[in-house]
N, C-alpha and C positions, 0 to 999 in steps of 0.2 A: 452619255448622251451624244448622239452623232453630231457632226458639224452642221449638217442641214437642219436638224432639230434645234440646235443652239441658235442658228441664224434666224429661224422662224420665231423662236421665243423672244429673241432680241427685237425683232421687227414688231412684235406685239407690244412690247414696252415702248418702243419709239412711237408707235401709233397712238398709244395712250397718252404719252407726254404731249404729243402734238394736239390731241383732242382737248386735253386739259388747258393748254395755252390758248387754243382757239375759243373755248367756252369761257375762259377767264377774261376775254377781251384783249388778249396779248397778241393779236395778229401781227402787229408791227415787229414785235420781238421774234415771232416765229419766222419771219422773213430773213432774219440775220442769225438765228439760233440754229446750230447744228445739233439736232436732237440725237442723231446716231452717235456722234462723238461724245456728247454728254452722257448718254446711256452707257456706252462702253467704259467710260471712266467710273461712273457711279456704281455699276454692278460689282465692281471690285473693291469698293470701299465699305468698311464696317458701318452699319446703320443702327443707331440706338434702338429704333422702333422694331428692329428685327433681332433684338437681344444681343447686339454687337456683332452679329454675323453679317456677311455680305449678301446682297441680293442674288449674286451668282450661286451662292450656297443653296438657295431655294429653287433655282431654275431647272433642276433636273427632273422635276415631276410636274404634272399638270396642277396639282394642289399647291405646290410651291410657287409656281408661276402665278397662280391666282392670288397668292399672298402678296407677291411683289406688285402685281397690278393694283390690288386694293390699296397698298401703300401709296402708289402713284396717285390714285384717286383721292386719297386723304390729303395729299399735298395741296390739292386745289383749295380745300377749305382751311388748310393750316392745321388740321387735326392729325396727329401722329399717335393714335391710340393703339 
């Protein structure tokens, strides 16, 4: 994956995190929360909901990115299925 593609995929995840916080009524937290910094750390951490793999492992394909975005959406409801 090119650096440009990786940056765009990261930006999609950052945008989704910001949307989740906004829709969850966490606008105040969003004002002080560095979503980009959080995403950069999070994508390198193993996630049980991803079978112990990192989100970064999935981000090389469109399908994998959608898997990661779906996980972010599930964070909103607390469901990590």
